[in-house]
C-alpha positions in Angstrom: -20.7 39.9 -2.5 -18.6 41.3 0.5 -16.3 38.1 0.2 -15.6 38.7 -3.4 -14.8 42.4 -3.1 -12.5 41.9 -0.2 -10.7 38.9 -2.0 -10.2 41.2 -4.8 -8.7 44.2 -2.4 -6.6 41.5 -1.1 -5.5 40.3 -4.5 -5.0 44.2 -5.5 -2.9 44.8 -2.3 -0.7 41.7 -3.1 0.1 42.8 -6.5 0.9 46.3 -5.2 3.3 44.9 -2.7 4.7 42.5 -5.4 5.2 45.5 -7.6 7.0 47.5 -5.2 9.5 44.8 -4.4 10.1 44.2 -8.0 10.8 47.6 -8.4 13.2 47.5 -5.5 14.9 44.7 -6.8 15.3 46.2 -10.1 16.6 49.5 -8.4 19.4 47.3 -6.6 20.8 46.3 -10.0 24.5 47.0 -10.2 25.8 49.0 -13.1 27.2 47.0 -15.8 30.7 48.7 -15.2 30.7 47.4 -11.9 29.3 43.9 -12.5 31.9 43.3 -15.6 34.7 45.1 -13.7 37.7 43.0 -15.4 40.4 44.3 -13.1 38.6 42.8 -10.1 38.5 39.1 -11.6 41.3 36.9 -10.4 41.7 33.3 -9.5 40.9 32.8 -5.8 44.0 31.1 -3.8 42.2 28.4 -1.9 38.7 27.3 -1.1 38.3 29.2 1.8 38.5 32.4 -0.5 36.1 31.0 -2.9 33.4 30.6 -0.1 34.2 34.1 1.0 33.9 35.7 -2.2 30.7 33.7 -3.2 29.1 34.4 0.0 29.9 38.5 -0.4 29.1 38.5 -4.1 25.7 36.4 -3.8 24.4 39.3 -1.5 26.0 42.2 -3.2 25.0 41.3 -6.9 21.8 39.5 -6.1 19.7 41.6 -8.2 22.1 41.3 -11.2 22.0 37.3 -10.7 18.1 37.2 -10.6 18.1 39.3 -13.9 20.7 36.8 -15.4 18.6 33.6 -14.5 15.5 35.5 -15.8 17.2 36.0 -19.1 18.2 32.3 -19.0 14.8 31.3 -18.2 13.2 33.3 -21.3 15.9 31.9 -23.4 15.0 28.6 -22.6 11.4 29.0 -23.2 12.0 30.6 -26.4 14.4 27.9 -27.7 11.8 25.4 -26.8 8.5 26.5 -28.4 6.6 23.4 -27.7 7.0 24.0 -23.8 5.9 27.4 -24.4 2.9 26.3 -26.2 2.1 23.8 -23.4 2.3 26.4 -20.8 0.1 28.9 -22.7 -2.3 26.0 -23.6 -2.6 25.0 -20.1 -2.9 28.2 -18.6 -5.4 29.4 -21.3 -7.4 26.2 -20.7 -7.3 26.7 -16.7 -8.5 30.5 -17.4 -11.2 29.4 -20.0 -12.5 26.9 -17.5 -12.7 29.3 -14.5 -14.1 31.8 -16.9 -17.4 29.7 -16.9 -17.7 30.0 -12.9 -19.1 26.6 -12.6 -21.5 26.6 -15.6 -21.4 23.9 -18.0 -19.9 24.2 -21.3 -22.6 23.7 -23.9 -21.4 22.8 -27.4 -23.1 21.3 -30.4 -21.6 18.0 -29.7 -22.4 17.8 -25.9 -22.7 19.3 -22.6 -19.5 19.3 -20.3 -19.3 20.1 -16.8 -16.2 21.6 -14.9 -14.6 18.2 -14.0 -14.7 16.9 -17.5 -13.2 19.8 -19.0 -10.1 19.7 -16.6 -10.2 16.0 -17.3 -9.9 16.8 -21.0 -7.3 19.3 -20.6 -5.1 17.0 -18.5 -5.4 14.3 -21.1 -4.2 16.4 -23.9 -1.5 18.4 -21.8 0.2 15.5 -20.1 1.3 13.9 -23.3 2.3 17.3 -25.0 4.1 18.2 -21.7 6.2 15.0 -21.8 7.2 15.6 -25.7 8.1 19.3 -24.6 10.7 17.8 -22.3 10.4 20.4 -19.4 12.6 18.3 -17.0 15.6 18.7 -19.4 14.8 22.3 -19.9 15.0 22.6 -16.1 18.1 20.8 -15.8 19.8 23.1 -18.6 18.6 26.0 -16.7 19.9 25.0 -13.3 23.1 24.0 -14.9 23.7 27.1 -16.9 22.5 29.3 -14.1 24.6 27.7 -11.6 27.8 28.0 -13.9 27.3 31.4 -14.8 26.2 32.8 -11.4 28.8 30.9 -9.5 31.7 31.4 -11.8 31.3 35.2 -11.6 30.8 34.9 -7.9 33.9 33.1 -7.3 36.2 35.0 -9.6 34.9 38.4 -8.8 37.3 40.0 -6.0 35.6 41.7 -3.0 36.3 45.4 -3.0 39.1 46.6 -0.9 37.2 48.4 1.6 35.3 45.1 2.8 38.8 43.2 3.1 40.1 46.0 5.5 36.5 45.7 7.4 37.0 42.0 7.7 40.4 42.1 9.2 39.5 44.7 11.9 
């Protein structure tokens, strides 16, 4: 009894800290006027400047880049409905099996224990997972995120104040 209450309190504390860090990340999002400031976009002179810009902009616009990757992730799932179905199917199956709390599932066709239910879920989920092409979706997500984030980070000039601070 004590362990389950303590575990629930620990989970609640973790959720609160996760919500707090998410709220902090959202508060650090730079405004669109600053993120899309076309006057600060220019072609870098050399690779050293690209490295300098990317290093600065990844830290400065980190929350914006996380938002872009999140939006691209949602887009990838919405356009691959079978993958979205498989994710919900597996998540719902695991939740349903855990909801039984170790008890057997009794149906008119038979009695199934937890390991049989997990095996059945696995037998159905693996072929569906292969059909949903999660690897190609992940490769698309990595490529599109990398191109959008790194191109913005390398083309966006650093503010003039930081250039003067670096020279000193």
